[in-house]
ROGUBA-123259 format. One line per field, with one value per atom (N, C-alpha, C, O): x, y, z. Coordinates in steps of 0.1 Angstrom, whole numbers, m for minus. Each point is the difference from the previous one (the first is absolute). Layout:
! residues N
east X, ...
north Y, ...
up Z, ...
END
This chain:
! residues 272
east m253, m18, m5, 7, m22, m6, m3, 4, m13, 2, m13, 0, m11, m8, 4, m5, 14, 5, 3, m4, 12, 12, m11, 3, m16, m5, m5, 0, m6, m4, 11, m2, 14, 6, 5, 4, m5, 1, m12, 2, m14, m11, 3, 1, 0, 6, 7, m2, 14, 10, m7, 4, m11, m7, m4, 2, m13, m11, 11, m5, 15, 6, 4, 0, 3, 1, m9, m12, 17, m12, m5, 5, m20, m7, 5, 2, 3, 4, 14, 4, 5, 16, 2, m5, 15, m1, 13, 10, m13, 9, 10, 2, 10, 14, 8, 2, 3, 4, 15, 10, m13, 7, 14, 2, 9, 16, 2, m5, 11, 8, m10, 3, m12, m9, 3, 5, m11, 6, m7, m12, 17, m5, m8, 6, m18, m7, 8, 2, 0, 6, m2, m12, 21, m3, m6, 6, m16, m5, 7, 11, m9, 13, 1, 11, m21, 6, 12, 8, m11, 9, 17, 11, m18, 16, 4, 10, m19, 11, 5, 10, m15, 4, 14, 11, m17, 17, 13, 9, m13, 9, 3, 12, m19, 7, 11, 11, m24, 10, 12, 9, m5, 10, 12, 12, m16, 6, 6, 10, m18, 7, 7, 8, m8, 8, 16, 11, m14, 12, 5, 10, m15, 9, 6, 11, m17, 3, 9, 5, 2, 10, 12, 11, m15, 11, 6, 11, m17, 2, 2, 7, m13, 2, 16, 10, m10, 15, 10, 10, m14, 14, 1, 12, m20, m1, 10, 7, m11, 8, 14, 9, m7, 15, 6, 12, m19, 14, 1, 11, m20, 3, 11, 7, m6, 8, 12, 5, 3, 7, 3, m8, 18, 3, 10, 5, m3, 2, m13, m10, 12, m13, 2, m9, 18, m3, m9, m9, 12, m10, m12, m7, 4, m10, m12, m12, 21, m6, m5, m9, 15, 0, m10, m6, 6, m15, m13, m11, 13, m12, m6, m12, 22, m5, m6, m11, 21, m6, m14, m8, 7, m16, m10, m10, 14, m8, m7, m12, 21, 3, m10, m6, 6, m6, m12, m10, 7, m14, m6, m12, 18, m10, m7, m11, 21, m5, m9, m7, 5, m11, m16, m12, 19, m17, 0, m9, 14, m7, m9, m12, 21, m7, m10, m11, 11, m16, m12, m11, 17, m8, m6, m11, 21, m2, m13, m6, 2, m12, m17, m12, 20, m12, 0, m6, 12, 3, 14, 3, 3, 12, 11, 11, m14, 16, 5, 10, m16, 9, 8, 12, m17, 7, 10, 10, m18, 12, m10, m5, 2, m9, 4, m8, 26, 1, m4, m2, 2, m6, m17, m7, 3, m14, m3, m9, 15, 1, m2, m9, 23, 5, m10, m1, m4, m12, m13, m7, 4, m11, 3, m8, 20, 3, m3, m11, 16, 1, m16, m5, m2, m14, m6, m4, 6, m12, 8, m4, 14, 1, 1, 7, m14, m8, 5, m5, 12, 11, m16, m12, 22, m8, 7, 12, m19, 3, m11, m12, 18, m13, m5, 8, m19, m7, 5, 10, m16, 1, m4, 8, m18, m11, 15, 6, m2, 6, 12, 2, 4, 14, m2, 9, m24, m1, m2, m4, 4, m1, 12, 3, 8, 8, 10, 2, 2, 11, 1, 10, m26, 1, 5, 10, m21, 4, 17, 6, 1, 15, 8, 9, m12, 6, m4, 8, m23, 2, 3, 5, m7, 11, 15, 5, 3, 11, 4, 9, m14, m3, 2, 11, m25, 6, 2, m6, 16, 7, 15, 8, m6, 13, m3, 9, m22, m2, 1, 5, m13, 5, 10, 1, 11, 12, 8, 7, m9, 2, m3, 9, m22, m7, 6, 2, 1, 7, 12, 2, 9, 11, 4, 11, m25, 0, 7, 7, m7, 2, m13, m11, 13, m9, m12, 5, m16, m12, 2, m1, 6, m2, 10, 0, 12, 9, 8, 5, m6, 5, 11, 8, m2, 11, 9, m7, 20, 9, 13, 12, m19, 9, 0, m6, 15, m4, 5, 12, m18, 0, m3, m7, 11, m6, 12, m4, 13, 12, m4, m8, 15, m4, m1, m9, 20, 3, m8, m2, m3, m12, m11, m6, 5, m17, 4, m7, 19, 1, m3, m6, 11, 0, m17, m5, m2, m18, m5, m7, 12, m3, 2, m8, 20, 5, m8, m5, 3, m7, m11, m6, m2, m15, m2, m8, 19, m6, 6, m5, 11, m1, m7, 0, m7, m9, m17, m8, 7, m9, 3, m8, 17, 3, 0, m5, 9, m1, m15, m4, m1, m14, m7, m4, 3, m8, 2, m8, 23, 7, m2, m2, 3, m8, m18, m6, 3, m19, m1, m8, 18, 3, m1, m8, 17, 8, m11, m2, m4, m10, 6, m6, 17, 5, 0, 11, m23, 1, m3, 2, m5, 0, 17, 1, 11, 11, 1, 9, m17, 2, 7, 10, m19, 8, 14, 7, m4, 17, 5, 11, m20, 10, 2, 10, m19, m2, 12, 10, m13, 7, 16, 7, m6, 12, 6, 11, m17, 5, m1, 7, m15, 3, 14, 6, m5, 12, 13, 8, m7, 9, 2, 10, m23, m1, 5, 6, m8, 7, 15, 4, 4, 15, 3, 11, m17, 3, m3, 5, m16, m6, 9, 0, 3, 8, m9, 3, m19, m11, m4, m8, 13, m8, m9, m5, m1, m13, m15, m7, 6, m13, m11, m10, 11, m10, m15, m5, 0, m14, m3, 5, m16, m3, m6, 2, m10, m4, 8, m3, 13, 10, 13, 5, m4, 3, m6, 9, m19, m7, m3, m2, 4, 1, 11, 3, 7, 15, 3, 12, m20, 1, m1, 5, m15, m6, 12, m2, 11, 14, 9, 3, 6, 14, 9, 7, m9, 11, 7, m2, 8, 9, m5, 7, m20, m10, m7, m7, 10, m11, 9, 11, m23, 3, m8, m11, 21, m6, m9, 2, m13, m10, 2, m9, 21, 6, 3, 0, 3, 6, m16, 3, m13, m9, m6, m8, 8, m5, 7, m6, 19, 7, 2, 0, 0, 2, m14, 0, m12, m14, m1, m4, 9, 1, 4, m5, 17, 12, m5, 4, m14, m7, m12, m7, 4, m13, 8, m7, 18, 6, 4, m4, 12, 6, m16, 0, m11, m8, m6, m5, 8, m6, 11, m2, 14, 13, m7, m5, 4, m1, m9, 1, m13, m11, 4, m5, 14, 5, 10, 0, 9, 5, m12, 2, m11, m6, m2, 5, m15, m7, 11, m3, 13, 16, 3, 0, 2, 6, m10, 0, m10, m10, m14, m13, 22, m9, m8, 6, m24, m8, 5, 1, 3, 1, m17, m10, 13, m14, 0, 11, m21, m5, m1, m5, 16, 6, m13, m11, 12, m10, m1, 8, m21, 1, 5, 3, m1, 11, 16, 7, m5, 12, 6, 12, m25, 0, 4, m6, 14, 8, m11, m9, 12, m13, 1, 9, m25, m4, 7, 5, m6, 3, m10, 4, m19, m9, 0, m2, 4, 8, 4, m5, 14, 8, 14, 3, 5, 17, 1, 11
north m247, 8, m10, m8, 6, m11, 9, 12, m21, 6, 9, 12, m16, 8, 14, 10, m9, 9, 13, 11, m20, 6, 9, 11, m19, 7, 12, 8, m7, 10, 11, 12, m18, 14, 5, 12, m21, 9, 7, 9, m12, 11, 9, 12, m13, 13, 10, 12, m18, 7, 9, 11, m18, 7, 10, 11, m13, 9, 15, 11, m12, 8, 13, 12, m15, 4, 14, m1, 14, 11, m1, m4, 10, 1, 5, 11, m11, 9, m4, 2, m6, 5, m20, m10, 14, m15, m8, 5, m20, m9, 0, m1, 2, 0, m13, m9, 13, m17, m5, 6, m18, m9, 5, 6, m9, 6, m12, m11, 13, m7, m2, m3, 6, m1, 12, 11, m19, 8, 15, 2, 3, 13, 10, 2, 2, 1, 11, 12, m19, 9, 11, 1, 11, 12, 4, m5, 16, 4, m2, 5, m11, 2, 15, 4, 5, 16, 6, 9, m21, 8, m8, 5, m19, m7, 12, 8, m9, 4, 14, 3, 7, 13, m3, 5, m14, m6, 1, 8, m19, m3, 15, 3, 4, 8, 12, 5, m2, 9, m5, 8, m22, m4, m4, 1, m4, 3, 10, m1, 16, 11, 6, 9, m14, 2, m6, 5, m15, m12, 13, 6, m3, 1, 18, 3, 3, 13, m1, 11, m20, m4, m7, 3, m10, m3, 10, 3, 3, 8, 16, 8, m4, 16, m6, 7, m18, m3, m1, 6, m13, 5, 14, 3, 4, 13, 11, 9, m16, 9, m10, 8, m15, m9, 8, 3, 1, 1, 15, 6, 0, 16, 4, 10, m22, 1, m7, 0, m7, m9, 1, 3, m4, m6, m13, m5, 0, m18, m5, 3, m12, m9, m14, m8, 9, m12, 3, m8, 21, 11, 0, m10, 15, 0, m11, 1, m15, m10, m7, m8, 12, m5, 7, m5, 20, 6, m3, m4, 5, m7, m14, m4, m1, m18, 4, m1, 5, 5, 4, m4, 9, 14, m13, m4, m1, m12, m9, m2, m3, m14, 2, m9, 26, 5, 4, m4, 12, 1, m10, 1, m10, m12, m9, m5, 3, m5, 5, m8, 21, 6, 1, 2, m2, 1, m19, m3, m5, m16, 2, m1, 4, m3, 11, m4, 12, 9, m2, m1, m3, m2, m18, m4, m3, m16, m5, m11, 19, m9, 5, m5, 19, 2, m9, m10, 12, m7, m11, m3, 0, m8, 5, m5, 21, 5, m8, m7, 8, m7, 10, m2, 17, 11, m6, 5, m18, m8, m9, m9, 10, m10, m9, m10, 6, m13, m7, m12, 17, m8, 0, m10, 23, m6, m8, m7, 3, m14, m14, m8, 8, m6, m7, m13, 19, 0, m6, m9, 15, m2, m17, m8, 3, m15, m4, m6, 7, m10, m3, m11, 24, m3, m11, m11, 17, m11, m12, m8, 4, m17, m3, m8, 15, m5, 7, m4, 13, 9, 10, 1, 5, 18, 8, m1, 9, 16, 3, m5, 16, 10, m6, m5, 7, m2, 6, 8, m10, 5, 16, 10, m9, 16, 6, 10, m16, 8, 4, 12, m20, 1, 12, 9, m8, 13, 9, 12, m12, 14, 1, 12, m18, m2, 9, 12, m20, 3, 13, 7, m1, 16, 7, 6, m5, 7, 0, 11, m22, m3, 11, 7, m8, 10, 13, 9, m8, 16, 5, 12, m17, 1, 1, 10, m16, 1, 10, 6, m2, 16, 6, 5, 1, 8, 2, 7, m17, 3, 6, 7, m11, 5, 14, 8, m3, 15, 5, 11, m21, 14, 2, 9, m23, 4, 13, 8, m7, 11, 9, 7, m4, 14, 5, 12, m23, 2, 9, 9, m13, 7, 6, 1, 3, 15, m5, 8, m21, m7, 1, 3, m6, 3, m13, m9, 8, m7, m14, m11, 15, m12, 2, 7, m17, 0, m13, m7, 3, m15, m4, 8, m16, m5, m2, m1, 0, 2, m15, m3, m2, m6, m15, m8, 4, m11, m17, m3, m1, m15, m14, m11, 14, m13, m12, m12, 14, m10, m12, m1, m10, m14, m6, m6, 11, m6, 11, m2, 12, 6, m6, m2, 0, m10, m16, m6, 4, m16, 4, m7, 21, 2, 2, 0, 3, 3, m11, m1, m8, m18, m3, m1, 1, 0, 6, m6, 17, 10, m1, 1, m3, m4, m14, m3, m8, m12, m3, m9, 15, m1, 8, m2, 14, 7, m11, 1, m8, m13, m9, m7, 6, m11, 4, m8, 16, 8, m4, m7, 17, 7, m18, m4, m3, m8, m13, m5, 2, m6, 5, m9, 19, 4, m4, m7, 10, m3, m18, m6, 1, m15, m6, m8, 12, 1, 6, m3, 12, 1, 13, 5, 4, 12, 11, 6, 1, 8, 11, 11, m11, 7, 7, 11, m18, 8, 8, 8, m7, 7, 11, 2, 10, 16, m5, 2, m7, 0, m9, 2, m13, m11, 8, 0, 3, 10, 8, m2, 13, 10, m5, 4, m13, m3, m5, 4, m15, m4, 9, m3, 14, 12, 9, 6, m6, 7, m7, 2, m9, m11, m5, m6, 9, m6, 14, m1, 12, 13, m2, 6, m14, m1, m14, m2, m7, m14, m3, m9, 19, m4, 11, 12, m18, 18, 11, 12, m18, 6, 12, 8, m6, 1, m4, 7, m15, m7, 8, 2, 1, 6, m10, 4, m15, m13, 5, m2, 8, 5, 10, 12, m18, 7, 15, 8, m7, 12, 9, 12, m16, 13, 6, 11, m26, 3, 8, 7, m7, 9, 18, 10, m13, 17, 6, 12, m25, 9, 2, 1, m1, 6, 10, 7, m1, 12, 17, 11, m17, 7, 1, m11, 21, m3, 6, 10, m18, m1, m14, m10, 9, m10, m13, m8, 6, m15, m1, m10, 22, m4, m14, m6, 5, m10, 8, 4, m4, m1, m5, m12, 14, m1, m13, m8, 5, m8, m14, m11, 14, m13, m3, m6, 7, m1, m13, m4, m6, m6, m13, m10, 10, m7, m2, m11, 20, m4, m6, m9, 16, m8, m13, m8, 2, m12, m11, m11, 17, m6, m1, m9, 21, m3, m9, m2, m2, m7, m17, m10, 9, m12, 0, m10, 18, m5, m4, m12, 17, m2, m18, m7, 4, m12, m10, m11, 17, m7, m2, m11, 22, 0, m9, m4, 2, m9, m14, m8, 5, m13, m4, m12, 21, m3, m1, m10, 16, m3, m12, m7, 0, m11, m13, m12, 17, m11, 1, m11, 23, m4, m1, m7, 17, m5, m14, m2, m4, m13, m5, m8, 6, m4, m15, m6, 1, m17, m7, 6, m19, m8, m5, m2, 0, m4, m16, m5, m2, m10, m9, 5, m18, m7, m12, m4, 3, m12, m8, m1, m10, m5, 1, m8, 21, 2, 5, 1, 1, 8, m10, m11, 13, m10, m4, 7, m22, m3, 4, 0, 3, 4, m13, m10, 13, m9, m16, m12, 21, m5, m12, m12, 16, m13, m11, m11, 12, m14, 4, 12, m22, 3, m2, 2
up 231, m8, m4, m5, 5, m7, m14, m2, m9, m10, 2, m4, 11, 4, 5, m5, 15, 4, m11, m1, m7, m11, m10, m4, 3, m8, m1, m9, 27, 5, 0, m3, 7, m1, m12, 1, m14, m11, m3, m8, 12, m4, 10, m5, 13, 9, m4, 0, m3, m4, m17, m4, m2, m15, 4, m6, 23, 1, 5, m3, 7, 6, m9, 4, m16, m11, m2, m1, 2, m4, m9, m11, 12, m16, m8, 5, m20, m8, m2, m11, 20, m4, m5, 5, m16, m8, 9, 5, m2, 3, m3, m12, 21, m7, m1, 7, m18, m3, 7, 0, 4, 10, m5, m11, 23, m2, m13, 2, m14, m6, m14, m12, 16, m15, m9, 2, m14, m18, 3, m2, 6, m4, m14, m10, 11, m13, m13, 2, m13, m5, m4, m3, 0, m3, m13, m10, 8, m13, m10, 3, m17, m11, m3, m1, 1, m1, 8, m2, 18, 11, m5, m1, 0, m5, m14, m1, m7, m11, 3, m6, 15, 1, 10, m1, 9, 8, m12, m1, m6, m9, m8, 0, m6, m9, 10, m3, 22, 5, 2, 1, 0, 7, m12, 3, m14, m12, m5, m7, 12, m3, 9, m3, 16, 9, m1, 3, m6, m1, m9, 3, m14, m15, 8, m1, 5, 6, 7, m1, 10, 10, m10, 2, m11, m10, m5, 5, m15, m7, 7, m6, 21, 8, 4, 1, 0, 11, m11, 1, m12, m10, m5, m3, 1, 1, 9, m3, 17, 10, 0, m3, 3, m4, m6, 4, m17, m11, 4, m1, 7, 3, 11, m1, 14, 7, 2, 11, m25, m1, m13, m8, 5, m20, 2, m10, 23, m1, 1, 7, m17, m8, 15, 3, 1, 12, 8, 2, 4, 14, m12, 3, m12, m2, m2, m1, m1, m4, 19, 1, 8, 9, 11, 9, m14, 4, m7, 6, m19, m3, 1, 0, 2, 5, 17, 4, 1, 19, m1, 8, m15, m2, m5, 6, m15, m5, 12, 2, 6, 6, 13, 5, m2, 12, m6, 7, m17, m8, m5, m4, 3, m2, 6, m2, 13, 11, 9, 7, m6, 5, m7, 3, m15, m10, 1, 8, m12, 7, 10, 0, 13, 13, m1, 4, m7, m4, m4, 5, m23, m8, 1, m4, 9, m5, 8, m3, 15, 4, m8, 1, m9, m11, m12, 0, m10, m11, m6, m12, 25, m1, m3, m2, m1, m3, m9, 2, m17, m9, m7, m1, m4, m4, m13, m4, m2, m10, m9, 6, m17, m8, m2, m1, 0, 2, 11, m1, 10, 18, m3, 0, m4, m3, m7, 4, m17, m10, 3, m2, 9, 9, 10, 0, 7, 11, m8, 5, m18, m4, m6, 3, m12, m1, 10, m1, 15, 8, 5, 3, m2, 4, m12, 3, m16, m7, 1, m9, 16, m2, 16, 6, 0, 16, 9, 11, m10, 7, 6, m3, 12, 5, m10, m2, m4, m7, m7, 0, m9, m3, m13, m8, 6, m14, m12, 2, m14, m11, 2, m3, 7, 1, 10, m4, 12, 13, m13, m2, m5, m8, m6, 1, m7, m13, 12, m4, 14, 8, 3, m3, 8, 9, m14, 1, m11, m10, m4, 1, m6, m3, 8, m1, 15, 12, 0, m2, 5, 2, m10, 5, m16, m11, m2, m2, 3, 4, 13, 1, 6, 15, m5, 5, m11, m2, m7, 5, m17, m4, 5, m1, 10, 7, 13, 8, m6, 12, m4, 7, m23, m7, 0, 4, m8, m5, 14, 3, 11, 8, 7, 9, m12, 5, m8, 6, m21, m5, 5, 4, m1, 2, 16, 3, 6, 13, 0, 9, m25, 2, m11, m4, m3, m9, m12, m7, 3, m12, m11, 4, m16, m9, 6, 8, m11, 6, m4, 6, m25, m8, m10, m10, 15, m9, m1, 9, m25, m2, 3, m4, 10, 7, m11, m10, 7, m11, 8, m3, 14, 3, m3, 7, m19, m6, 11, 2, 0, 8, m12, 2, m9, m16, 5, 0, 3, 1, 5, 9, m15, 4, 15, 5, 0, 14, 9, 12, m18, 7, 4, 10, m23, m3, 11, 8, m13, 14, 12, 8, m3, 16, 3, 11, m25, 3, 6, 11, m20, 0, 18, 9, m9, 17, 8, 10, m12, 16, m1, 10, m24, 5, 5, 9, m17, 6, 16, 6, m2, 13, 12, 12, m21, 9, 1, 9, m21, 3, 8, 7, m9, 7, 14, 8, m4, 15, 6, 9, m19, 3, 0, 12, m20, 1, 12, 8, m12, 10, 15, 8, m5, 16, m2, 9, m17, 0, 4, 8, m17, 1, 17, 6, m1, 12, 11, 12, m17, 13, 3, 10, m15, 5, m4, 0, m6, m8, 9, m5, 19, 9, 0, 5, m9, m5, m9, 1, m12, m12, 0, m6, 15, 0, m2, m11, 19, 6, m11, m6, 1, m6, m18, m7, 6, m16, m1, m7, 15, 4, m4, m9, 19, 1, m10, m2, m9, m9, m14, m10, 10, m9, 1, m9, 20, 2, m2, m9, 16, m7, m13, m2, m10, m11, m8, m11, 17, m2, m3, m10, 16, m5, 0, 4, m6, m6, m12, m6, 0, m13, m16, 1, m8, m8, m5, m3, 3, 2, 7, m5, 20, 9, 2, 8, m9, 2, 1, 10, m21, m6, 4, 5, m7, m1, 4, 12, m20, 1, m12, 0, m14, m4, m2, m10, 20, 0, 9, 0, 7, 3, m10, 0, m7, m14, m10, m6, 3, m9, 7, m6, 22, 2, 2, m2, 6, m3, m17, m4, m2, m14, m2, m9, 21, m2, 3, m2, 8, 7, m7, m6, 3, m5, 12, 2, 5, 12, 5, m7, 18, 6, m4, m5, 8, 5, m13, m2, m9, m15, m9, 1, m11, m10, m13, m2, m7, m10, m7, 2, m10, m5, m7, m1, m6, m10, 8, m5, 17, 8, 8, 11, m11, 4, m3, 9, m20, m6, 5, 4, m3, 4, 15, 5, m1, 14, 8, 9, m13, 4, m5, 8, m23, 0, 6, 1, 2, 7, 18, 8, m5, 16, m3, 9, m19, m3, 1, 4, m7, m4, 13, 6, 2, 17, 5, 2, m1, 4, 0, 9, m22, m1, 5, 4, m6, 8, 14, 3, 3, 14, 8, 11, m24, 6, m3, 7, m16, m2, 11, 3, 3, 12, 13, 6, m3, 9, 0, 8, m20, 1, 3, 4, m8, 1, 11, 6, 3, 12, 12, 10, m15, 15, m9, 1, m7, 0, 6, 6, m1, 7, m2, m11, 25, 2, 1, 3, m7, m1, 16, 7, m3, 13, m4, m10, 25, 2, m3, 1, m6, 0, 15, 8, m10, 10, 6, 12, m25, m2, 6, 5, m8, 2, 14, 3, 4, 14, 13, 0, 9, 7, 12, 6, m5, 8, 15, 8, m7, 13, 13, m4, 16, 8, 2, 2, m3, m3, m9, 3, m13, m13, 6, m2, 8, 4, m1, m4, 8, m6, m11, m5
END
């Protein structure tokens, strides 16, 4: 096909579009971002449902068995499935952060030249996540006939639990941003849910790893609750874990420098 024929073909394709119909983006093109109000709503609803799953399955588990191991198994299994579904559903809308540490980490990478949320979006996401977490705890209590708001008496201030939160949060950030660096975020629903399910068992704190969820769980005096007096320590260690996670991402997924022409092997045309 000559250049003239190609130009005529392109004009014919443009004229075939029906009047008033918006042209569709090319496959692989970056889709337009959803309105901020829609993304904030997705973060609020997603975080609320996540906390409802965590708290509700904890209540159900304690009513079905007195075995603490089975209670934790039921709680972690429900969380794995619930979190995976929520990421799959709401990820295309807001990124499915449901976690202020993830949002702040993405903002930090964005201000250093990476893709991510702006400060304005952070100011919308984080309050939505916190409000959603509190609403989710209240919803779970309501579904099981518990007092709608009852401060937890489950103290979690021990040092080894705080260390567990650093490990859990650092691992979560390493996973999410490692997937982003290696262009594998399509696996996030399975990978993130699987990690949280594992961290329920291998961390001493049962892996809260989320300041919003931690705040929400203070509003319920049930299996999944945390005493208000333990909030500051947990949230502080989650932020520390986020910093550690980003440092690990920078170290492990360090971008190599392109080889200079002087270091390139000679081509056949360069002679022996």
